C-alpha positions as CSV (number, residue, x, y, z in Angstrom):
1,M,154.9,155.0,140.9
2,T,151.8,155.7,138.8
3,D,150.0,152.8,136.9
4,T,149.2,153.7,133.4
5,I,145.5,152.3,132.4
6,T,145.5,152.1,128.5
7,I,141.5,152.4,127.7
8,K,141.2,150.9,124.1
9,P,139.1,152.8,121.6
10,A,135.2,152.1,121.4
11,H,135.9,151.0,117.6
12,T,138.8,148.4,118.4
13,Q,136.8,146.6,121.2
14,A,133.8,146.6,118.5
15,L,136.3,144.6,115.9
16,T,137.4,142.0,118.1
17,L,133.7,141.1,119.2
18,A,133.0,141.0,115.5
19,I,135.6,138.6,114.8
20,F,135.0,136.6,118.1
21,A,131.6,136.4,116.8
22,L,133.0,135.7,113.2
23,V,134.7,132.6,114.2
24,V,132.0,131.3,116.3
25,A,129.6,131.3,113.4
26,L,132.4,129.6,111.6
27,L,132.9,127.0,113.9
28,V,129.0,126.5,114.0
29,M,129.2,126.7,110.4
30,L,131.9,123.6,110.3
31,S,130.1,121.5,112.8
32,N,126.7,121.3,111.3
33,R,128.6,120.4,107.9
34,W,131.0,118.2,109.0
35,I,129.6,116.8,111.9
36,G,125.8,116.5,111.6
37,P,126.5,114.1,108.8
38,L,128.4,112.1,111.1
39,I,125.5,111.7,113.2
40,T,123.2,110.8,110.3
41,I,125.4,107.9,109.5
42,Q,125.8,106.9,113.1
43,E,121.8,107.0,113.5
44,H,121.2,105.1,110.5
45,N,123.9,102.2,111.3
46,D,122.1,102.4,114.7
47,Q,118.7,101.7,113.2
48,L,119.8,98.9,110.5
49,S,121.4,97.0,113.8
50,K,118.3,97.0,115.6
51,I,116.2,95.7,112.3
52,Q,118.9,93.4,111.9
53,Q,118.3,91.9,115.4
54,V,114.7,91.0,114.1
55,L,115.3,90.1,110.7
56,P,117.5,87.6,109.4
57,K,119.7,88.5,106.5
58,S,118.9,86.0,104.3
59,L,115.2,87.7,104.2
60,Y,116.2,91.0,102.2
61,D,118.9,92.3,99.5
62,N,117.7,96.3,100.1
63,D,118.3,98.4,103.4
64,P,114.9,98.4,105.4
65,S,116.2,101.1,107.5
66,K,116.2,103.3,104.0
67,H,113.1,102.5,103.1
68,E,110.5,104.0,106.1
69,I,106.7,104.0,105.4
70,K,104.0,105.7,106.9
71,L,100.7,103.9,105.9
72,T,97.3,105.2,106.9
73,L,94.6,102.3,107.1
74,A,90.9,101.8,106.9
75,N,90.3,102.7,110.7
76,G,92.5,105.7,110.7
77,Q,95.2,104.4,112.4
78,T,98.8,105.7,111.0
79,V,101.2,102.8,111.0
80,D,105.3,103.6,110.7
81,Y,107.0,100.5,109.3
82,F,110.1,99.3,107.9
83,L,109.8,97.6,104.1
84,A,112.5,94.7,103.7
85,T,112.3,93.2,100.1
86,K,114.2,90.3,98.3
87,N,114.6,90.4,94.3
88,G,112.2,93.6,94.4
89,A,109.7,91.8,96.4
90,P,108.1,92.7,99.8
91,S,109.9,90.2,101.8
92,A,109.5,91.4,105.9
93,F,107.4,94.1,107.5
94,I,109.1,95.9,110.8
95,F,107.0,97.8,113.1
96,N,108.1,100.2,116.2
97,S,105.2,98.1,118.8
98,I,104.1,99.6,121.9
99,A,103.2,97.1,125.0
100,Q,102.2,97.8,128.8
101,G,104.2,96.3,131.0
102,Y,104.4,96.5,134.9
103,S,106.2,100.0,135.2
104,G,104.8,101.6,131.9
105,A,105.4,101.2,128.0
106,I,107.6,98.7,126.6
107,K,109.0,99.5,123.3
108,L,109.2,96.7,120.9
109,M,110.3,95.9,117.3
110,I,108.7,93.3,115.3
111,G,109.7,92.1,112.2
112,I,106.7,90.2,110.0
113,K,107.0,88.0,106.8
114,P,104.3,88.7,104.2
115,D,102.6,85.7,105.3
116,G,102.1,86.8,108.8
117,V,105.1,84.7,110.5
118,L,107.4,86.4,113.1
119,T,110.9,86.9,111.7
120,G,111.8,88.2,115.2
121,V,111.0,90.1,118.3
122,R,113.0,92.7,120.5
123,V,112.8,95.0,123.1
124,L,113.9,98.4,122.5
125,A,113.0,100.3,125.8
126,H,111.6,99.8,129.3
127,N,111.2,100.4,132.8
128,E,110.8,97.2,134.2
129,T,111.9,95.8,137.5
130,P,115.9,94.5,137.0
131,G,116.2,91.1,138.0
132,L,112.3,90.4,137.5
133,G,110.6,91.9,134.3
134,D,114.2,93.2,132.7
135,K,114.3,89.1,131.7
136,I,112.5,90.5,128.3
137,E,115.7,91.7,127.0
138,A,117.7,89.5,124.5
139,D,121.2,89.8,126.7
140,K,119.3,88.8,129.9
141,S,117.6,85.3,129.0
142,N,116.2,84.1,126.0
143,W,112.6,84.5,126.6
144,I,112.3,86.8,123.8
145,L,114.0,84.8,120.8
146,Q,110.9,82.1,121.4
147,F,109.0,84.2,119.1
148,A,110.5,84.1,115.9
149,G,108.4,81.5,113.6
150,L,105.3,81.9,115.6
151,S,102.3,83.3,114.0
152,L,98.9,83.2,115.1
153,K,98.3,79.6,113.8
154,K,101.2,78.7,115.9
155,P,99.8,78.4,118.3
156,P,96.6,79.1,117.9
157,E,95.3,82.7,118.9
158,S,93.5,81.4,121.9
159,Q,97.0,80.1,123.1
160,W,98.4,83.7,122.9
161,L,98.9,84.4,126.8
162,V,100.7,83.4,129.0
163,T,100.4,80.3,131.0
164,K,99.1,81.7,134.3
165,D,95.9,83.1,132.0
166,G,95.7,79.5,130.3
167,G,97.9,80.3,127.3
168,H,101.2,79.5,125.8
169,F,104.0,81.4,126.8
170,S,105.4,80.8,129.9
171,A,105.9,84.0,132.6
172,F,109.0,85.1,134.7
173,T,108.9,84.2,138.8
174,G,107.6,87.1,140.5
175,A,106.6,88.9,137.1
176,T,103.7,88.2,135.5
177,I,102.6,91.7,134.4
178,T,105.6,92.0,132.0
179,P,105.7,89.3,129.5
180,R,101.9,89.3,129.6
181,G,101.8,92.7,128.3
182,V,105.2,91.8,125.6
183,V,102.6,88.7,124.6
184,K,99.3,91.2,124.2
185,G,101.5,93.7,122.2
186,I,103.0,91.3,119.8
187,R,99.3,89.4,119.0
188,Q,97.8,92.9,118.9
189,T,100.6,93.8,116.0
190,L,100.2,90.3,114.5
191,E,96.6,91.0,114.5
192,M,97.0,94.2,113.0
193,F,99.2,92.9,110.4
194,R,96.8,90.3,109.7
195,Q,93.3,92.8,109.6
196,N,96.2,94.7,106.5
197,S,98.2,92.3,105.2
198,T,96.7,93.3,101.4
199,V,97.6,96.9,102.1
200,F,100.9,96.3,103.3
201,I,101.8,93.8,100.4
202,H,100.5,95.6,97.8
203,H,100.9,99.3,98.6
204,K,102.0,101.6,95.6
205,E,105.5,102.2,97.3
206,V,106.4,98.8,97.4
207,A,105.0,98.2,94.3
208,N,107.2,101.1,92.5
209,G,110.1,100.2,94.9
210,D,110.6,103.3,95.7
């Protein structure tokens, strides 16, 4: 018995490949059209959730996550921040800052009111040692919560150090470098805001409410 081998004409194979490519392209287009916006919405919700951890809802009536501003300061430094407003006036500025810990960079989110008082601080990312340096996380200890309501006047600026360095803030047993870096990072952000507070508060995007 002889097997019969059917060979499809070249044009049939080409048509099949074209249809397959068309289907793939259509799926990609639909994915970009429908899934893309969903991802954008999720990213927005994630960003707003982070901001709400450092900013009491009573302080704003806008959506700070939709009001991101990039500002170049007099010294050439470029600062990205989120603006919170209440009744059209600036009520808080939310900065993403980088501190240096024992195991590298620690990403912080820091909220500051126009008068230089902290609304809150949270750690967004770090590589500190589990069980030691990771106590800077809000779900690991209350240490990071102590900064809400503080400023460069409370405690005095000279006291913005860990207790081991003669300052106000406690460190962790066996992990002094991590809290030292966080305290320094917060202090530097407060100093940057103090030096440029007029620029932030009266920035034209604030005045225009854009």
